[in-house]
N, C-alpha and C positions, 0 to 999 in steps of 0.2 A: 465068251459065251454069246451066242446070237440071241438077242432079246425079242426077235420077231416070234410071235406065237401064231400058229396056224389055227384058224377058227373052225367052227363046225359048219354043217351043211345047211343051216337055216338062214342063208343070206349073209353069213359071217365067216366064210372060209372056202372049203373045198367041196366039190361034188364029184364023185368018182375019181378019175385021174386028173381032172383039170382044176387048176387053181383059180379061184375067183379073186380078182383084184378090185378093191373098192376105191372110189375116188373120194378123197378127203381134202377139205380146205382148212388150213390152220392160219391163225393170226399170231404174230410174234411181236413182242414189245420189250423194251429195256430202257431204263433211265439211270443206270448206275455204271460207273467204270467206263471202259472202252466200248461204247455202245455198238459200233460197227463190228468189232471183234466178237462181241456177245451174240449178235445176230448170225454172223457167219458160223460161229461155233455151234449154235443151236441148230442151224440148217444142216451142217455137216453131221451132227448126231442124229437128227431126224432121218436123214438119208441112210445112215448106217443101221439104225435100230428099227425104223418103221417101214421104209420103202423108198423107191426112186422118186425124186422131185421132178415133176413134169412141167411146172411153171413157177416162177418166182417174180414177185413185184419188185419195183424199185424200193429203196429205203425211204421212208417218209418221216421227217422231223415234226413232232407235234408237242403241244402243251399237255400237261397232266390233265386227266379227265376224272372227275369225281372226288378229287382231293387236291390240296395245295402242296407244291413242292418247288424248290428252286431248280430242280433237275428236269430238263425237257426229255421227251421220249424219242426213240427211234423205233419205227414200226415197219412191218412188212407182212405180206401174206404169201403162202405157198400152196400149191396143189401137189398132193402126194398120192401115189398108188400104194395100197397096202393090203396085206392078207389079214391084218389084225381086226378083231371084232371091235366095236365102239368102246367097250369097257376096258379091253386090253390096251387099246390105243390111249385111253385116258391114263392108265397106269404108267405106260412108257413115257408119255409126255411129262407127267409129274415127276418121274424118276430123272429125266433129263434136266428138269428145272432144279431138282435137289442136287444132282451131280455138278451143276454149274454154280451152285452156291446159294440158291434161293432157300431161305429158311422159314418164311411166312407166306401163307396164302391169305387172300382177302377174306374178311370175316363178315358174315351176314347176321344182322339183328332182325329176326323175323317179326318181333313185336313192334319195332319202330319202322319196319320196311326200309332199312338202310344197309349200306355196305360200307365197310371200313377198308379203304384202299391205302396202299403205302408204296414207297419206292421199291423197285425190284431189279435184280440183275437180269432176269429173264422171266417172261410170261408167255406161255404157249396155250392158246385157246383153240378148242375144236369148234369150228364154225359150222361146217356142213359135212355130212358123211352120206355119200350117195344121195338118195332122196328120203332117207330115214327121218322119222320124227321120234325122239326118245325123251321121255320125261320121268326121270327117277331122282331120288334124293342126291345122288352123286353126279348125275350127268343129264344135261338138257341139250338136245340137238334138234333144230338149229340153235345156235347160241342165242340165249334170250335177249341180249342187249346189242347184238351186232348192228341192227338197223338204226340205233341211236348214236352210233359212233362213226364219225367221218374217218378216224384213224384206222378203222377196220374196213369200212366200205370203199374208200378210195383205192387201197391196195388190192382188195378183193375184186373190184370191178376190172382192174388191170389184167387179172389172170383168169377170169371166168371163161369157161369154154363157150 
């Protein structure tokens, strides 16, 4: 079954007979198992389920950010074209994470303003979606912490149009 969902005509899909393709920037990271294989597998699934990859950064090895772990990360960024709406894109990226074996997401303690990060087989974050700004409980675009993280900014700069 094709997981691509066609969006509606309010900037999230089709108008008349022409398909609107949205430019999306995603950040990928992994610090468990065969990290290079994990990134390649995630990119393959993104292309299959979300849309064509138009640019891909080099893989960047980094130290954990926001928590301690003996496992270093391998990170990348990709530019994708998609018909998916932002919320449909979020659902698909989270499904790819689950299908690859991710069982936990980072948890936020809003009372203490802290985030509890942990090791992960894959993490896929939506950084940018066209020039949209979205602020909902489930989704914030642009990604709220992207400017604080060199492991996001270095690969992103490499592929920006």
